[in-house]
C-alpha positions as CSV (number, residue, x, y, z in Angstrom):
1,M,6.1,-33.3,-4.3
2,S,6.1,-29.7,-3.2
3,L,3.5,-26.8,-3.1
4,K,3.9,-23.7,-4.8
5,I,2.1,-20.4,-3.6
6,L,2.1,-16.8,-4.8
7,H,2.3,-14.1,-2.1
8,T,1.1,-10.6,-2.8
9,A,-0.5,-7.7,-1.0
10,D,-1.6,-4.0,-0.8
11,W,-3.1,-3.9,-4.4
12,H,-5.0,-0.6,-3.2
13,L,-7.3,-0.8,-6.1
14,G,-9.0,2.4,-6.8
15,K,-6.0,4.5,-5.4
16,R,-4.9,7.7,-7.1
17,L,-1.5,9.5,-6.8
18,D,-3.1,13.0,-5.9
19,Y,-5.3,14.1,-9.0
20,F,-3.7,11.2,-11.1
21,S,-5.6,7.9,-11.8
22,R,-3.5,4.9,-11.5
23,F,-6.2,2.5,-12.8
24,E,-4.8,1.5,-16.2
25,E,-1.4,1.0,-14.2
26,Q,-3.2,-1.5,-12.0
27,K,-4.8,-3.4,-14.7
28,A,-1.4,-3.8,-16.2
29,V,0.3,-4.7,-13.1
30,L,-2.4,-7.4,-12.1
31,E,-2.3,-8.7,-15.7
32,E,1.5,-9.2,-14.9
33,I,0.8,-11.4,-11.6
34,I,-1.7,-13.3,-13.5
35,Q,1.2,-14.1,-16.0
36,I,3.7,-14.9,-13.1
37,A,1.2,-17.2,-11.6
38,E,1.0,-18.9,-14.7
39,D,4.5,-18.8,-15.9
40,E,5.4,-20.4,-12.1
41,Q,2.7,-22.8,-12.1
42,V,1.8,-21.7,-8.7
43,D,-0.9,-24.1,-6.7
44,A,-2.5,-21.2,-4.6
45,V,-2.5,-17.5,-4.4
46,I,-2.5,-15.4,-1.2
47,V,-3.2,-11.8,-1.4
48,A,-2.5,-10.3,2.2
49,G,-4.9,-7.5,2.3
50,D,-5.7,-3.9,1.3
51,L,-7.3,-5.0,-2.0
52,F,-8.8,-1.7,-2.1
53,D,-7.8,1.9,-1.1
54,A,-11.0,2.7,0.6
55,F,-14.0,1.3,2.0
56,N,-16.5,2.4,-0.8
57,P,-14.0,2.0,-3.7
58,P,-15.0,2.8,-7.3
59,V,-17.2,0.4,-9.6
60,E,-14.1,-0.2,-11.9
61,A,-12.0,-1.1,-9.1
62,I,-14.4,-3.7,-7.6
63,E,-14.8,-5.1,-11.1
64,L,-11.0,-5.2,-11.4
65,L,-10.6,-7.2,-8.4
66,Y,-13.4,-9.8,-8.9
67,T,-12.1,-10.6,-12.5
68,T,-8.4,-10.6,-11.5
69,L,-9.1,-13.1,-8.5
70,K,-11.3,-15.5,-10.9
71,R,-8.6,-15.8,-13.4
72,L,-6.2,-16.5,-10.6
73,T,-8.4,-19.5,-9.7
74,K,-8.1,-21.0,-13.0
75,N,-12.1,-22.0,-13.1
76,G,-11.6,-23.1,-9.5
77,T,-8.8,-25.6,-9.5
78,R,-6.4,-23.1,-7.8
79,P,-7.5,-21.6,-4.2
80,V,-7.0,-18.0,-3.9
81,I,-7.3,-16.4,-0.3
82,A,-8.0,-12.9,0.0
83,I,-8.0,-11.0,3.3
84,A,-9.3,-7.6,4.3
85,G,-6.5,-4.9,5.5
86,N,-6.7,-1.7,7.1
87,H,-8.2,0.1,4.0
88,D,-10.8,-2.4,3.4
89,S,-14.2,-2.4,4.6
90,P,-14.7,-5.9,6.2
91,D,-18.7,-6.3,5.0
92,R,-17.8,-5.7,1.5
93,V,-14.8,-8.3,1.3
94,D,-17.0,-10.9,2.9
95,A,-20.4,-10.0,0.8
96,P,-19.6,-12.0,-2.2
97,D,-18.3,-15.1,-0.4
98,S,-20.8,-17.4,-0.8
99,L,-20.6,-16.7,-4.7
100,A,-16.7,-16.4,-4.5
101,R,-16.3,-19.9,-3.1
102,D,-17.9,-21.4,-6.2
103,C,-15.3,-19.9,-8.1
104,G,-12.6,-20.8,-5.9
105,I,-12.0,-17.5,-4.0
106,I,-11.8,-17.6,-0.3
107,F,-12.3,-14.1,1.4
108,A,-12.0,-13.2,4.8
109,G,-12.9,-9.7,5.8
110,K,-13.0,-10.0,9.6
111,P,-10.3,-11.5,11.8
112,N,-12.7,-14.1,13.4
113,M,-13.8,-15.5,10.0
114,E,-15.3,-18.9,10.4
115,F,-14.3,-21.3,7.7
116,S,-16.5,-24.6,6.9
117,P,-15.6,-27.5,4.9
118,Y,-16.8,-27.6,1.4
119,Q,-15.7,-28.8,-2.0
120,I,-15.3,-27.1,-5.5
121,E,-16.5,-29.2,-8.1
122,Q,-13.3,-30.8,-10.2
123,G,-11.3,-28.7,-7.9
124,F,-9.9,-28.3,-4.2
125,E,-11.6,-28.9,-1.0
126,I,-11.6,-27.1,2.5
127,I,-11.4,-30.2,4.7
128,K,-11.3,-28.6,8.1
129,G,-12.4,-25.3,9.1
130,D,-12.4,-23.1,12.6
131,S,-12.3,-19.4,13.5
132,G,-9.5,-18.0,11.7
133,F,-8.4,-21.3,10.4
134,L,-8.7,-23.3,7.2
135,E,-7.2,-26.6,5.9
136,I,-7.2,-27.1,2.1
137,K,-6.5,-30.4,0.1
138,L,-5.7,-30.0,-3.6
139,P,-6.2,-32.8,-5.7
140,H,-2.9,-33.2,-7.1
141,I,-0.8,-32.6,-3.9
142,E,-0.4,-35.6,-1.4
143,F,-0.4,-33.2,1.7
144,P,-2.7,-30.5,2.8
145,L,-2.3,-26.8,3.0
146,R,-3.2,-25.2,6.6
147,L,-3.6,-21.4,6.8
148,I,-4.0,-19.3,10.2
149,V,-5.8,-16.3,8.8
150,T,-6.1,-13.0,10.8
151,A,-7.3,-10.2,8.5
152,F,-7.3,-6.6,9.9
153,A,-9.5,-5.2,12.4
154,N,-10.0,-1.9,14.2
155,E,-10.4,-1.5,18.0
156,H,-14.0,-1.9,17.7
157,R,-13.9,-4.8,15.9
158,L,-11.2,-6.4,17.8
159,K,-13.5,-6.9,20.6
160,E,-15.3,-9.4,19.0
161,Y,-12.1,-11.5,18.2
162,L,-10.0,-10.6,21.1
163,G,-12.8,-10.3,24.0
164,E,-13.5,-7.3,26.1
165,D,-10.5,-7.9,28.3
166,E,-8.5,-4.3,27.4
167,Q,-5.9,-5.2,29.9
168,E,-4.3,-7.8,27.8
169,G,-2.0,-6.8,24.8
170,L,-2.8,-7.7,21.3
171,N,0.6,-9.6,21.2
172,E,-0.4,-11.9,24.1
173,V,-3.9,-12.6,22.8
174,L,-2.6,-13.4,19.2
175,T,0.2,-15.6,20.8
176,R,-2.6,-17.7,22.4
177,K,-5.0,-17.6,19.6
178,W,-2.5,-18.6,16.9
179,Q,-0.7,-21.1,19.1
180,S,-4.0,-22.9,20.1
181,L,-4.9,-23.1,16.5
182,A,-1.4,-24.4,15.4
183,N,-1.2,-27.0,18.2
184,R,-4.8,-28.2,17.2
185,Y,-4.3,-28.4,13.4
186,C,-0.7,-27.7,12.1
187,D,1.2,-30.8,12.6
188,D,4.4,-31.7,10.5
189,K,2.3,-34.0,7.9
190,G,1.0,-30.5,6.0
191,A,2.2,-27.2,5.0
192,N,1.6,-24.8,7.8
193,L,1.2,-20.9,6.9
194,L,0.1,-18.0,8.8
195,V,-1.6,-15.0,6.7
196,S,-2.2,-11.4,8.2
197,H,-2.4,-7.7,7.5
198,L,-0.5,-6.1,10.6
199,Y,2.2,-3.9,11.7
200,M,4.6,-6.7,12.6
201,N,8.1,-6.3,13.8
202,K,11.1,-8.2,15.2
203,K,11.5,-7.6,18.9
204,G,14.5,-5.6,19.6
205,G,14.7,-4.8,15.8
206,P,14.7,-1.1,14.0
207,V,11.4,0.4,13.5
208,L,9.9,-0.1,10.1
209,E,8.9,2.4,8.0
210,E,5.0,2.9,7.2
211,P,4.3,4.1,3.5
212,D,2.9,7.6,3.4
213,G,-0.7,7.7,3.4
214,E,-1.2,5.0,6.0
215,K,-2.1,5.8,9.5
216,P,0.3,3.6,12.2
217,L,-1.6,0.3,13.1
218,R,-2.0,1.1,16.6
219,I,-4.6,-1.9,16.9
220,G,-6.8,-2.0,19.9
221,F,-4.5,-1.4,23.0
222,A,-1.1,-2.5,21.6
223,D,1.1,-0.6,19.0
224,T,3.1,-3.6,17.4
225,V,2.8,-7.4,17.0
226,F,6.0,-9.2,17.4
227,T,7.3,-12.0,15.4
228,D,8.1,-14.1,18.6
229,C,4.3,-14.5,19.0
230,I,4.1,-16.7,15.7
231,P,3.9,-20.4,16.4
232,H,7.0,-22.6,15.9
233,Q,4.9,-24.7,13.3
234,I,4.5,-21.8,10.9
235,Q,7.0,-22.5,8.0
236,Y,6.0,-19.1,6.4
237,T,4.3,-15.9,7.4
238,A,2.7,-13.9,4.5
239,L,1.9,-10.4,5.6
240,G,0.4,-7.3,4.2
241,H,0.5,-3.6,5.0
242,L,4.3,-2.4,4.6
243,H,4.8,-1.6,0.8
244,R,8.4,-2.6,0.9
245,Y,9.5,-6.0,0.3
246,Q,11.2,-7.1,3.4
247,E,11.7,-10.3,5.3
248,I,11.8,-9.1,8.9
249,G,13.4,-12.0,10.8
250,G,12.9,-13.0,14.6
251,H,11.2,-16.2,13.7
252,C,12.6,-19.6,12.6
253,A,11.0,-19.4,9.4
254,P,10.6,-16.5,7.0
255,V,8.1,-13.5,7.8
256,V,7.8,-11.4,4.6
257,Y,6.0,-8.5,3.4
258,A,5.6,-9.3,-0.3
259,S,5.5,-5.3,-1.0
260,S,2.6,-3.5,-2.9
261,P,2.7,-3.8,-6.8
262,L,3.0,-0.3,-7.5
263,C,4.7,2.9,-5.9
264,Y,1.7,4.4,-4.3
265,S,3.5,7.4,-2.9
266,F,6.7,9.6,-3.6
267,S,8.5,8.1,-0.4
268,E,8.5,4.8,-2.3
269,V,10.5,6.1,-5.1
270,G,13.3,3.6,-5.9
271,Q,11.7,0.7,-4.3
272,D,11.6,-2.6,-6.5
273,K,8.1,-4.1,-6.1
274,K,7.6,-7.8,-6.0
275,V,5.6,-10.8,-5.6
276,V,6.9,-13.8,-3.6
277,I,7.0,-17.3,-5.0
278,L,7.5,-19.9,-2.1
279,T,7.9,-23.9,-2.5
280,V,6.8,-25.4,0.7
281,E,6.6,-29.1,1.9
282,P,5.8,-30.9,5.1
283,N,8.5,-30.6,7.9
284,K,10.8,-28.8,5.7
285,E,12.4,-25.1,5.4
286,V,10.4,-23.2,2.7
287,I,12.3,-22.2,-0.1
288,Y,11.2,-18.8,-1.6
289,K,12.2,-16.1,-3.9
290,A,11.0,-12.7,-5.1
291,I,10.2,-11.7,-8.4
292,T,10.3,-7.9,-9.5
293,I,7.4,-6.6,-11.2
294,C,8.1,-4.4,-14.4
295,S,4.7,-3.0,-14.9
296,G,3.5,0.7,-13.8
297,K,5.1,4.0,-14.1
298,K,8.2,4.9,-12.2
299,L,8.1,7.4,-9.8
300,M,10.9,10.5,-9.8
301,R,12.0,13.1,-7.6
302,K,13.7,15.6,-9.7
303,R,15.1,19.2,-8.5
304,F,16.3,21.8,-11.0
305,D,17.5,25.6,-10.5
306,S,16.2,26.8,-14.1
307,V,12.9,26.0,-15.9
308,I,14.6,25.4,-19.4
309,T,16.5,22.8,-17.5
310,A,13.6,21.1,-15.9
311,I,11.8,21.1,-19.4
312,D,14.7,19.5,-21.1
313,W,14.5,16.6,-18.6
314,L,10.9,16.6,-18.6
315,T,10.5,16.3,-22.6
316,S,13.2,13.4,-22.5
317,N,11.6,11.2,-19.6
318,Q,7.8,11.1,-20.5
319,D,6.9,7.7,-19.0
320,C,7.1,8.4,-15.6
321,L,5.3,10.4,-12.6
322,V,7.1,13.3,-11.5
323,E,7.5,15.4,-8.1
324,L,9.5,18.4,-9.5
325,T,11.1,21.0,-7.1
326,L,12.3,24.2,-8.7
327,V,14.9,26.1,-6.9
328,T,14.0,29.7,-7.5
329,S,14.0,33.2,-5.9
330,T,10.7,34.5,-7.4
331,S,7.7,32.7,-7.7
332,L,6.8,31.0,-11.0
333,T,4.9,33.1,-13.5
334,Q,1.8,31.6,-15.1
335,A,3.3,31.2,-18.5
336,E,6.4,29.2,-16.9
337,K,3.8,27.0,-15.1
338,K,2.0,26.3,-18.3
339,Y,5.1,25.6,-20.2
340,L,6.2,23.3,-17.6
341,E,2.8,21.4,-17.6
342,D,2.7,21.3,-21.3
343,S,5.8,19.6,-21.6
344,H,4.9,16.7,-19.2
345,Q,1.7,15.0,-18.5
346,G,2.9,13.2,-15.3
347,I,3.6,16.2,-13.2
348,I,1.9,15.4,-10.0
349,Y,3.5,18.2,-7.6
350,L,5.3,21.3,-8.4
351,I,7.4,22.5,-5.6
352,P,9.1,26.1,-5.5
353,E,11.8,26.0,-3.3
354,V,13.3,29.5,-2.2
355,N,16.9,30.4,-2.6
356,N,16.5,33.6,-1.1
357,S,19.8,34.8,1.3
358,K,17.5,37.7,2.7
359,S,15.7,36.8,6.0
360,L,12.0,37.3,6.1
361,N,12.3,38.1,9.7
362,Q,14.8,41.0,8.9
363,A,12.5,42.4,6.4
364,M,9.5,42.2,8.8
365,S,11.3,43.6,11.5
366,I,11.2,47.0,9.7
367,S,7.8,49.0,10.8
368,R,5.0,48.4,8.1
369,R,4.3,52.1,8.4
370,S,7.8,52.9,7.0
371,K,7.2,50.9,3.9
372,S,5.5,51.2,0.8
373,I,2.4,49.2,-0.1
374,N,4.4,47.2,-2.5
375,E,7.0,46.6,0.0
376,N,4.0,45.3,2.4
377,F,2.5,43.1,-0.2
378,T,6.1,41.5,-1.0
379,D,6.2,40.8,2.7
380,Y,2.9,39.4,2.8
381,Y,3.4,37.2,0.1
382,R,6.9,35.9,1.3
383,F,5.2,34.9,4.8
384,R,2.3,33.1,3.3
385,N,4.6,31.4,0.5
386,N,7.6,30.0,2.2
387,D,9.6,33.1,1.8
388,Q,9.3,33.2,-1.9
389,L,9.3,36.7,-3.8
390,P,6.5,37.6,-5.9
391,S,7.2,37.6,-9.6
392,T,7.2,40.8,-11.6
393,E,4.0,39.6,-13.4
394,L,2.3,39.0,-10.1
395,L,3.5,42.6,-8.8
396,D,2.2,44.1,-12.1
397,L,-1.0,42.6,-11.6
398,F,-1.3,43.7,-7.9
399,N,-0.4,47.4,-9.0
400,E,-3.1,47.2,-11.9
401,V,-5.7,46.1,-9.3
402,L,-4.4,48.8,-6.8
403,G,-4.5,51.3,-9.6
404,S,-8.2,50.5,-10.2
405,Q,-9.1,50.7,-6.8
406,N,-7.7,54.3,-6.5
407,E,-9.6,55.3,-9.5
408,Q,-12.8,54.1,-7.9
409,E,-12.1,55.9,-4.8
410,N,-11.5,59.0,-6.7
């Protein structure tokens, strides 16, 4: 008999794309994850950090998290383990723990979370607990599920977990901590997993790209955690933080970033978002597969050299969010901007790109005193607007204001 687990991460509930709310998309994508868990008949769920997008998320995001996790537990019969990421307040994540446990939800807000044995009525049981470790027994599975759990912590909170010796790197401390737990609890009679929200990389491997809007995880006094610190007993490492699905290697067992469920920045354009289903048995290689998530709007980066061509495409592609670049030699008029915005409700960024062969530096090299006020205004506008020329509409408005000023002075 095998154990099936769903691994997901980086929900970022409450996150917006600039001014644009993603809440309805988040509801839809979490509904899809719930359905995947049902279709795959998974026995447990892991959410590897960044449950929320901010320390103080909106009320609707909090409600969406709790209702989703509750549904994933199937009335307490399926354990759901959710840890804090760098976007989460550990205290907020831990706050509902006493109530959440009765529902089958296991929260870990801090990396030194102390788990205690308890049993869900007519459900699973935590039969062993320690700082950063829990062992779960499911009624219908012959062997236990062991989890070494390390939530994200910033430098201040890491002192509580790692001690005061700042001369020792995070990689060395985690190696010792994780190996100690693995030696104590993770024999070959159970399924052994590691769950964390870290920037982890294969030693000697390429630098993994962090998503836009994420500060590099320089945790404490080390920049990176390497996969060689994972104990050999671990059969699968479930990670959060990087938004692209990837198995990073460097260990005898899979080390996997499940990805975020939605594209949260335009740097993620073209990425397929996933959840991972793993099948695990004691002392055997884990079998895992990634399932593509279909919900949510696509993010598109488009580039056009005319407003008419842009509007034609926008009109035909309504169900997406767009970063729109228009190659132009003059700034867009207000009428053109309104025309574009009215044609598509999902234009997040409108970027004019100057295609002007005349160098601003050449123009500025001529003395301002020898130029007319309109020429000086044009030079200033180009200087402040990435070498764009002002539109005829803007120049007319400038001359109108200038004329009014002259009348007042006279």
